[in-house]
N, C-alpha and C positions, 0 to 999 in steps of 0.2 A: 365245396368250400364251406367251413362251418359258419353257421349264423353268427354274424358280429366280428367275423375275421375281417382284417383289414388289407388293403392292398398296399402299394408303394407310393400312394400319394403323400402329401405333407403331414396328415394326421397320422398315417401309418407309420412314418418315420420317427413319431414322438419316442419310440422305444430307444433310439440311440442317443436322446439327450440326457445329460447329466441328472436332471431331475426325475427322469423316467426310472431310474434306479430305486426311488423310493417305494415303488409298488412292490418290490422285491423284500421289503424289510419283514413282513409278517412271516413270508416264506424262509427267509434266512433264520428268523427266530425259531421257527418250528424245526428246522434242519439242525439246529445247535443243540437239540436234546439228544439224550441217549436214544440209539436207533430203535428200542422196543417202545419208547414212548411217543415215537412219530405217528400221528393218526393218519392212516393212509387215505380214508375218505376225504379229511380235511385238506391234506396236502394236494390230493388229486382236484379238488375244487378250486384251490388256488391257482393251479396250473390252468384250469379252465377259464379263469377270469382274464387271462391273456386274450382268449377269443371272445370273451363274453364279459365285458367289463361291468355290466350292470347285474351280473349273477348275484342272486340271494343264496348265500352259502347257508344261512339258518334254514332255509326252507327245505334245501336237500338233505342237509344233516339231519333235520327232522323226519324227512321222508324215511331215511334209513331206520331211524329209531322207530318210527311206527311200523315198518315192515317188521323189525325185529320184536315188537310187541305182539304183533298178531302171530309171528312164527312161535314165540315162547308159549303163547296161550294153546297152540295147538299141539306142542312137543310135550309139555308136562315134565314127567319124570322118565322118559323113555332111555333105553340103552344108546350107546355110541352109534352102532350100526343103523338103529331106527331113526336117530336123530338125523344121519346123512340122507336116509329115503325121505324123511319128511322135509329136509331143507331142499332137496331136488324136487319134490313135488309142489312146494310153496313157491321157489323161485322160478322154476321153469314150467311148471303148471298152472298155479293159481295166479301168479303176476305175469306170466308170459315171456320171461326173457328167453332170448335165443341168439345164437351166434349169427353174425350178419355175413353169410357167405356170398350175398349178391354184390355187395359194395364195401368189400374188406378195407380198402384203403381209404375210404371216407373219413376225413380227420374227426367227424363227430362220434366216431366209434371209440376214439381215445380220450374223449371228455366226459367225465362221470355224470355231469348234469344231463347231457345228451343221452348216455346210456339209460339213466334211470327214465327220462322222459319218453324215449323211443323204445325202451324194452329191448334193445339190442347193442352189441358191441363185439369187440374182438376178444382172444382168449385172455389178454392180461386185464382188460377193464372188466369182464365179467368176473373174472378170478378175484379181482379186489373187492367186488360187491359180494361175492360167494363167501370170501374170508370174513368180511365184515358181518353178515348175516350168521354165518357159523359161530362167530366168537360170541354173539348175543344168546347163544343156546348152549353155550358151554363146549363147543368144539374147538380144539386149538388147532385150526387149519393154518398151513403155511404155503407160501407161493413157491414155486419151482421153476427157475429160468432154464427150462428143458431146452435143448437146441431146436430152435425153429418154431416152438409152440409153448406157451406158458401154461403151466399145470399147476394143481393143487395137491398136497399131500396132508395125509393124517397119520400120525403114528398110532398104532393099535398094540394091544398086548402080544399077539402073534405075529407081528411085522409091521407092514406099512400099506396103506390104502392110497392110491394115486388116482386123482379124478380130473376130468376134462370139463371145466364149466363151459367151454364153448360147444360142447356137445351135450348139453343138458346134465352136467355132473355125472356122467358115464364114467366108472370105474376102468382103469387101464391095466390090462394084463402085461405080464413079462413080454409076451410076443408083440403086443401092440407097442410098447415102448421100444423095443429093438427095431421094430419096423419103422417107426419114427427117426430113429438115429441113422439108420441106413438110407433114408431118404435125403436127410440134409446134411450128413457129416461126410465129406469127401473121402474116397478110398485113399489109404495112405496117409491121412492125417494123424493117426495114431501111431506113426513111427513104426510101421511093418506089422503092428499087431491087428489081427483080424477084427473088425468092428463087433462081430458076434462074440468075440472072447473078452471085449471090455466089461468090467463090472458095472452093473446098472447103477450102484449107489453112487458113483462119482457123478452121475447126470441127475441125481435126485437130491442133491444137498439143498437145504432151504435157503431161499433169497432172503437177504436182509430187507427193511422197509426202504433203505436207500437204493439198494440194487433194484428193486421193483420200480420206484419212482424213476430212476435212471433210465429203465427199459421202456416205461411210458413215454419220456420225453425223446428218447432215441427213436421211437416209432414216429413221433410227431416231426422230428428234424427230418427223416428220411422223406415224409409226406410233403411237407412244406418245400424241401430242396427240390424234389421231383416236379412239384407243381410251379415251381420258380416264383414263390412268394416270400420275398426277402425280409419284409416287415415282421411276417409271423415267425419265420425262420430265427431271427434275431431274438425274439422274446423267448423262443425255446432254448436257444443256446445259453441265453442268460440264467435260465433256470437250471440247465444242466450244470453249469459250473457253480450254481450254489449247492447243489446236491453233490457233485464230484469234483470240489475245487482242484484237484491235482491232475485232471484229465487233460494232458497236453494237447491231444488231438482236437478235442473241443474248443480249446484256447486258441490254437491255429485256425480252426474253421471260422471261429467268431471273428479274429483279426482280419482274415479275407474277406469276410462279409462286410466288415466295417470299411474296408477299402473299396469294395465294390459301391457302397453307399456314400463314399467320399467323406466318411468320418475319419479324417486322416489321422488324427492325434491317437484316438481309441486303437485305430488299426495298428498304428507303431507301437503302442504299448503291448498289445497282445502278442503281436509276432516277435517283438523283441523278447518278452518273457517266454514265448515258445522255444527260441533258439536257445535260451539260457538254461532252460529245464531239459531240452532233449538235443544237446549240441551235436550229437552223432546220428541224428535222425536220417533217414535216407532222402527226405525232401529238403534237408538243412539248406543246401547251397541255394535251391530255388527260392526260399523264404528269405534268405539273406539279400539276394537280388531285389526282393520286394522291399526289404527294409531300406535299401539304398535308394530306391525310388520315392518311398514314403518320406524319408528324412529330406530329400530333397524338395518335395513338395511342402513338408511343414516349413522349411526355410523359406520358401517363396511367400508363404502366408505370412511370415513374421517381417 
């Protein structure tokens, strides 16, 4: 459990109270900007504040800048390929960042402050830092929501370089990428087309900043759901719905969580909005039954 993460006690339930929504305002303001103007590092540190309320964002943003200054001083006027080599040597050699193979599902791997402090993380969190440092030396790196494993890409004159920050920035060959696809994509999922025949390009589209942040948050959602930490899960769902306000399934999940936490009115609002958005959803009838129970509960309260 991440340092500063809260359990289900009274303090942990503050996230369900109306006033708690105020903590989301800076995040909403950031998400309201054009996608390319969303600062990934800043957004990730805002997410981390849910688990670390006293987190000093200025310190960690400054740390990234200090890393960037040191790297720029080393790189000078090198070419693109040499810059990639220098970035790998700096981040994974000099600074000592590495993928956390031993405790992959530790939530600290998803919080950028912990990644910086502990020098370890999962593919997406290491990729975010990799992208941030690359940008500071003129490398227009982009995230790739590859199936099962987040990657980074760099367009070159002669094609595209795909890199794995979880493996020290190792370049990925076509065979490497196809092997990854075969490991995680079920056979038959491509409508009868053999997986080896699928064009790689469709898996290598750049992820938007919002898509990257949504993936970070969904990782945390899975961790806190499996660990049965409803207070932290609620905070994550609140963030997801700021990043992807049209995500009906996330709205349903938050409504069901509110119901579990006995926050009847918010549960009623979320689940009613869910059935309105997705009237033909497979679980629609089950949710409507929940709504009947919630309306009765709210009536008793009045």
